[in-house]
C-alpha positions in Angstrom: 43.1 -39.2 23.5 42.9 -36.2 21.2 45.9 -34.1 20.1 45.6 -30.4 20.8 47.9 -28.0 19.0 48.4 -24.3 19.9 50.4 -22.1 17.6 51.3 -18.5 17.5 52.2 -17.0 14.1 53.6 -13.6 13.2 52.9 -11.9 9.9 56.3 -10.8 8.5 55.2 -7.4 7.2 52.1 -5.3 7.8 51.3 -5.3 4.1 51.1 -9.1 4.2 48.3 -9.1 6.7 45.4 -9.2 4.1 47.0 -12.2 2.4 47.6 -13.9 5.7 44.0 -13.5 6.7 42.8 -14.9 3.3 45.0 -17.9 3.7 44.1 -18.5 7.4 40.4 -18.5 6.4 41.1 -20.9 3.5 42.9 -23.2 6.0 39.9 -23.1 8.4 37.5 -23.8 5.5 39.6 -26.8 4.4 39.8 -28.2 7.9 36.0 -27.9 8.4 35.5 -30.9 6.1 38.2 -33.1 7.5 36.7 -36.0 9.5 39.6 -36.2 12.0 39.7 -32.5 12.7 37.7 -31.6 15.8 38.6 -27.9 16.1 40.5 -25.4 13.9 40.0 -21.9 15.2 42.1 -18.7 14.5 42.4 -15.9 17.0 43.8 -12.3 16.8 46.2 -11.7 19.7 46.9 -8.5 21.6 50.2 -8.1 19.8 49.9 -6.4 16.3 50.5 -8.9 13.5 50.3 -11.9 15.7 47.7 -14.6 15.5 47.0 -17.8 17.4 45.4 -21.0 16.3 43.9 -23.9 18.3 43.8 -27.2 16.4 42.3 -30.4 17.8 42.4 -33.7 16.1 41.2 -37.2 17.0 44.9 -38.2 17.1 48.3 -37.4 15.7 47.5 -39.3 12.5 44.6 -37.0 11.8 46.9 -34.0 12.3 49.3 -35.5 9.8 46.5 -36.0 7.3 45.4 -32.4 7.8 49.0 -31.1 7.0 49.1 -33.3 3.9 45.7 -32.1 2.7 46.6 -28.4 3.1 50.3 -28.5 2.3 50.0 -26.0 -0.6 48.2 -23.5 1.7 50.8 -24.0 4.5 53.5 -23.2 2.0 51.7 -20.0 1.0 51.0 -18.9 4.6 54.6 -19.4 5.6 55.7 -17.2 2.7 54.0 -14.3 4.5 54.3 -15.3 8.1 56.5 -17.2 10.5 55.9 -19.6 13.3 56.5 -18.0 16.7 55.7 -21.0 18.9 53.9 -24.3 18.9 52.7 -26.4 21.8 51.4 -30.0 21.4 49.2 -31.6 24.1 48.9 -35.4 23.5 50.8 -38.3 22.0 52.8 -37.5 18.8 53.4 -39.9 15.9 56.6 -40.3 14.0 55.6 -37.6 11.4 55.2 -35.0 14.1 58.3 -36.1 16.0 60.3 -35.7 12.8 58.6 -32.3 12.1 59.6 -30.8 15.5 63.2 -32.2 15.3 65.6 -29.2 15.3 62.9 -26.6 15.7 63.0 -23.9 18.4 60.0 -22.8 20.5 58.3 -26.1 20.5 56.7 -27.5 23.6 55.4 -31.1 24.0 53.0 -32.0 26.8 52.2 -35.7 27.1 49.4 -37.1 29.1 50.0 -38.0 32.7 
């Protein structure tokens, strides 16, 4: 079963928005070449400065590989934005269970 990840991210200050958009596009471009990434799509929400992303991977290991591949871009994007919420749909590996430990606004949905 695949792993679907839905995140909402808020840009910290309006003047950071152009940099955020540049980095979001760079992340999408990097994900396009990853064999385990099935979907990586950004959306503009109705709330100013808020963005959503849908990520789908063949499994949790592919999500982990993605995060390792784009680590530098993730550091940059979270210097101008913050994670509002994240929802996981599917089985998590140890890396993701460790990542969510102690974080607020994380939802985990496991298969029936």
